[in-house]
ZADO-1210 file (C-alpha; in nm, 4 decimals, padded with zeros to 6 digits):
<atoms>
<atom x="00.2716" y="-01.9785" z="00.9685" code="MET" pos="1"/>
<atom x="00.3558" y="-02.1009" z="00.6187" code="ILE" pos="2"/>
<atom x="00.5489" y="-01.8594" z="00.3972" code="THR" pos="3"/>
<atom x="00.4869" y="-01.8995" z="00.0258" code="THR" pos="4"/>
<atom x="00.7503" y="-01.7935" z="-00.2267" code="GLN" pos="5"/>
<atom x="00.6843" y="-01.7494" z="-00.5996" code="ARG" pos="6"/>
<atom x="00.9037" y="-01.7992" z="-00.9028" code="ILE" pos="7"/>
<atom x="00.7677" y="-01.6806" z="-01.2367" code="THR" pos="8"/>
<atom x="00.9124" y="-01.8037" z="-01.5650" code="VAL" pos="9"/>
<atom x="00.8154" y="-01.5968" z="-01.8714" code="SER" pos="10"/>
<atom x="00.8702" y="-01.6373" z="-02.2441" code="ALA" pos="11"/>
<atom x="00.7376" y="-01.5366" z="-02.5816" code="ALA" pos="12"/>
<atom x="00.4179" y="-01.7119" z="-02.6842" code="LEU" pos="13"/>
<atom x="00.5052" y="-02.0736" z="-02.7689" code="GLY" pos="14"/>
<atom x="00.8546" y="-02.0582" z="-02.6172" code="ALA" pos="15"/>
<atom x="00.7755" y="-02.1635" z="-02.2589" code="LEU" pos="16"/>
<atom x="00.9323" y="-02.5078" z="-02.2078" code="HIS" pos="17"/>
<atom x="00.7368" y="-02.6574" z="-01.9182" code="VAL" pos="18"/>
<atom x="00.9134" y="-02.9966" z="-01.9285" code="ILE" pos="19"/>
<atom x="01.2534" y="-02.8261" z="-01.8945" code="ALA" pos="20"/>
<atom x="01.1158" y="-02.6272" z="-01.5973" code="ILE" pos="21"/>
<atom x="00.9939" y="-02.9467" z="-01.4260" code="TRP" pos="22"/>
<atom x="01.3341" y="-03.1074" z="-01.4851" code="LYS" pos="23"/>
<atom x="01.4986" y="-02.8146" z="-01.3058" code="CYS" pos="24"/>
<atom x="01.2578" y="-02.8556" z="-01.0138" code="LEU" pos="25"/>
<atom x="01.3532" y="-03.2203" z="-00.9888" code="ARG" pos="26"/>
<atom x="01.7278" y="-03.1537" z="-01.0233" code="ALA" pos="27"/>
<atom x="01.7122" y="-02.8928" z="-00.7440" code="CYS" pos="28"/>
<atom x="01.4874" y="-03.1189" z="-00.5344" code="GLU" pos="29"/>
<atom x="01.2518" y="-02.8250" z="-00.4901" code="THR" pos="30"/>
<atom x="00.8870" y="-02.9325" z="-00.4579" code="PRO" pos="31"/>
<atom x="00.6311" y="-02.6811" z="-00.5815" code="ALA" pos="32"/>
<atom x="00.3025" y="-02.6714" z="-00.3917" code="CYS" pos="33"/>
<atom x="00.1144" y="-02.5197" z="-00.6839" code="GLY" pos="34"/>
<atom x="00.1326" y="-02.3373" z="-01.0128" code="SER" pos="35"/>
<atom x="-00.0612" y="-02.0999" z="-01.2322" code="SER" pos="36"/>
<atom x="-00.0339" y="-02.0410" z="-01.6055" code="MET" pos="37"/>
<atom x="-00.0837" y="-01.7018" z="-01.7679" code="HIS" pos="38"/>
<atom x="-00.1144" y="-01.6157" z="-02.1371" code="VAL" pos="39"/>
<atom x="-00.1200" y="-01.2529" z="-02.2508" code="LYS" pos="40"/>
<atom x="-00.2286" y="-01.2618" z="-02.6117" code="LEU" pos="41"/>
<atom x="-00.1962" y="-00.8853" z="-02.6601" code="GLN" pos="42"/>
<atom x="00.1716" y="-00.9027" z="-02.5498" code="ASP" pos="43"/>
<atom x="00.2298" y="-01.2446" z="-02.7122" code="ARG" pos="44"/>
<atom x="00.3791" y="-01.3760" z="-02.3856" code="THR" pos="45"/>
<atom x="00.3121" y="-01.6668" z="-02.1560" code="GLU" pos="46"/>
<atom x="00.4305" y="-01.7500" z="-01.8077" code="SER" pos="47"/>
<atom x="00.4083" y="-02.0031" z="-01.5322" code="ILE" pos="48"/>
<atom x="00.4204" y="-01.9048" z="-01.1666" code="THR" pos="49"/>
<atom x="00.5400" y="-02.1747" z="-00.9284" code="LEU" pos="50"/>
<atom x="00.4539" y="-02.1591" z="-00.5574" code="TYR" pos="51"/>
<atom x="00.6764" y="-02.2964" z="-00.2821" code="PHE" pos="52"/>
<atom x="00.5968" y="-02.3336" z="00.0873" code="ASP" pos="53"/>
<atom x="00.8812" y="-02.2942" z="00.3369" code="ASP" pos="54"/>
<atom x="01.1632" y="-02.3656" z="00.0903" code="VAL" pos="55"/>
<atom x="01.4994" y="-02.2099" z="00.1896" code="PRO" pos="56"/>
<atom x="01.5836" y="-01.8954" z="-00.0093" code="MET" pos="57"/>
<atom x="01.9248" y="-02.0350" z="-00.1057" code="GLU" pos="58"/>
<atom x="01.7540" y="-02.3307" z="-00.2739" code="GLN" pos="59"/>
<atom x="01.5128" y="-02.0984" z="-00.4595" code="LEU" pos="60"/>
<atom x="01.7997" y="-01.8759" z="-00.5766" code="HIS" pos="61"/>
<atom x="01.9796" y="-02.1838" z="-00.7154" code="ARG" pos="62"/>
<atom x="01.6603" y="-02.2817" z="-00.8972" code="LEU" pos="63"/>
<atom x="01.6218" y="-01.9330" z="-01.0518" code="VAL" pos="64"/>
<atom x="01.9830" y="-01.9441" z="-01.1735" code="ILE" pos="65"/>
<atom x="01.9281" y="-02.2899" z="-01.3238" code="MET" pos="66"/>
<atom x="01.6049" y="-02.1765" z="-01.4940" code="LEU" pos="67"/>
<atom x="01.7721" y="-01.8652" z="-01.6371" code="ASN" pos="68"/>
<atom x="02.0527" y="-02.0808" z="-01.7784" code="ASN" pos="69"/>
<atom x="01.8147" y="-02.3024" z="-01.9774" code="LEU" pos="70"/>
<atom x="01.8480" y="-02.2795" z="-02.3561" code="PRO" pos="71"/>
<atom x="01.5917" y="-02.0529" z="-02.5147" code="GLY" pos="72"/>
<atom x="01.4499" y="-01.7158" z="-02.4277" code="ALA" pos="73"/>
<atom x="01.2882" y="-01.7822" z="-02.0904" code="MET" pos="74"/>
<atom x="01.3319" y="-01.5495" z="-01.7930" code="THR" pos="75"/>
<atom x="01.2857" y="-01.6595" z="-01.4309" code="ALA" pos="76"/>
<atom x="01.2392" y="-01.4265" z="-01.1360" code="SER" pos="77"/>
<atom x="01.1771" y="-01.4715" z="-00.7642" code="LEU" pos="78"/>
<atom x="00.8902" y="-01.2689" z="-00.6157" code="ALA" pos="79"/>
<atom x="00.8628" y="-01.1499" z="-00.2548" code="PRO" pos="80"/>
<atom x="00.7235" y="-01.3900" z="00.0028" code="ALA" pos="81"/>
<atom x="00.3538" y="-01.3975" z="00.0757" code="THR" pos="82"/>
<atom x="00.1700" y="-01.5455" z="00.3707" code="ALA" pos="83"/>
<atom x="-00.1979" y="-01.6421" z="00.3505" code="PRO" pos="84"/>
<atom x="-00.4166" y="-01.4634" z="00.6043" code="GLY" pos="85"/>
<atom x="-00.6149" y="-01.6480" z="00.8713" code="PRO" pos="86"/>
<atom x="-00.8550" y="-01.8952" z="00.7129" code="GLY" pos="87"/>
<atom x="-00.7188" y="-01.8394" z="00.3591" code="GLU" pos="88"/>
<atom x="-00.6280" y="-02.1312" z="00.1400" code="SER" pos="89"/>
<atom x="-00.3704" y="-02.1565" z="-00.1355" code="LEU" pos="90"/>
<atom x="-00.6263" y="-02.0839" z="-00.4091" code="SER" pos="91"/>
<atom x="-00.3522" y="-02.0496" z="-00.6715" code="HIS" pos="92"/>
<atom x="-00.3035" y="-02.4245" z="-00.7025" code="VAL" pos="93"/>
<atom x="-00.3807" y="-02.5303" z="-01.0560" code="GLY" pos="94"/>
<atom x="-00.5342" y="-02.2006" z="-01.1663" code="SER" pos="95"/>
<atom x="-00.5024" y="-02.0639" z="-01.5201" code="ARG" pos="96"/>
<atom x="-00.5499" y="-01.7158" z="-01.6629" code="GLN" pos="97"/>
<atom x="-00.5826" y="-01.6169" z="-02.0277" code="HIS" pos="98"/>
<atom x="-00.6000" y="-01.2468" z="-02.1074" code="THR" pos="99"/>
</atoms>
């Protein structure tokens, strides 16, 4: 069974630096299997959630530390693991939500 971990990086509207996030992924050699973008206009925040399949927790913790040390006001957090049920796909790949 594949275990999917999630890291969410949040920032004020316009302050999410996606290129810096991708550079951290590359530096940590941590391949994401998908992502989803979220914009909350009423809160004036935006976030990106990155999904990782079977990546060691130590590697994900290093990535969160690196993301939280980026310049600017972005916050990264690691969410609990999730496992798709039988016959479920990783529908989060490439999805976007605007609320």
